[in-house]
C-alpha positions in Angstrom: 119.7 175.1 106.7 117.1 172.6 105.4 113.7 172.5 107.2 112.8 169.6 109.4 110.3 168.5 106.9 112.9 168.4 104.1 115.3 166.5 106.3 112.6 164.0 107.3 111.5 163.6 103.7 115.0 162.9 102.4 115.5 160.3 105.1 112.2 158.6 104.3 113.2 158.4 100.6 116.5 156.8 101.6 114.7 154.2 103.7 112.3 153.5 100.8 115.1 153.1 98.3 117.0 150.8 100.7 113.8 148.8 101.4 111.4 149.0 98.5 108.9 146.8 100.4 108.0 149.8 102.6 105.9 151.0 99.6 103.7 148.0 100.0 102.2 149.5 103.1 100.9 152.4 101.1 99.0 150.4 98.5 95.2 149.8 98.3 95.9 146.1 98.5 97.6 146.6 101.9 94.7 148.8 103.2 92.2 146.1 102.2 94.4 143.3 103.7 94.7 145.0 107.1 90.9 145.5 107.3 90.3 141.9 106.3 92.7 140.7 109.1 91.0 142.9 111.6 87.6 141.5 110.7 88.9 137.9 110.7 90.2 138.5 114.2 86.9 140.2 115.3 88.9 143.4 116.1 90.5 141.5 119.1 94.2 142.0 119.9 95.8 138.6 119.5 98.8 139.2 121.8 98.7 136.6 124.6 97.0 137.9 127.7 95.5 141.0 126.0 92.4 140.3 124.0 91.4 144.0 123.8 88.5 144.7 121.5 89.1 147.8 119.5 86.5 148.9 116.9 88.6 152.0 116.0 90.9 150.5 113.3 93.3 153.4 113.6 94.2 152.0 117.0 95.0 148.5 115.6 98.0 147.1 113.7 98.0 144.3 111.2 101.2 142.7 112.5 103.5 140.2 110.7 103.9 137.2 113.1 107.2 136.4 111.4 109.2 139.3 110.1 109.0 139.3 106.3 112.3 141.0 105.6 111.2 141.9 102.1 109.8 138.4 101.2 106.7 139.4 99.2 105.1 136.0 99.8 105.4 136.3 103.5 104.4 139.9 103.5 101.0 139.1 101.9 100.3 135.8 103.6 97.2 136.1 105.7 98.4 133.3 108.0 101.4 135.4 108.8 99.2 138.4 109.9 97.6 139.0 113.2 95.6 141.9 114.8 97.4 143.7 117.6 96.3 146.8 119.5 98.9 149.6 119.2 100.0 149.3 122.8 100.9 145.6 122.4 102.5 146.1 119.0 104.5 149.2 120.0 105.5 147.7 123.4 105.4 144.0 124.1 105.8 142.9 120.4 108.7 145.2 119.7 110.5 144.1 122.9 110.0 140.5 122.0 111.4 141.1 118.5 114.4 142.9 119.9 115.1 139.9 122.1 114.6 137.5 119.1 111.4 136.0 120.5 108.9 137.1 117.9 
C-alpha cells in the first residue's frame, strides 16, 4: 500500500500536468508579484465590507479578480489581482465563485 505522501504527490503531479499554470505559483516572479500587490493595497483586504489590515503576508492571498483559467496574460496582470485576507478568500470569495458571482 502506498504511503499517504506518495498518494498525495502523485495526485499533485497529475494536477500539474493537467494544468501547467499551477507551476507559475511556485516561481520567484509570482512571489515578487504577490508581495507587490500586498504593498499596493497597503496590506488591506479588498473584499467588500472587510478591510482587514494584515501585516503577516502568510495570512494574505493575492487573488485573481477574474479567473485566469490558464491565460498567462490574465494571470500576471496586476489590475486583475487584489489582496484578500485568508478568511475572505477561503470563504466569501470561494462561495461567490461557486455561484458564478466572482
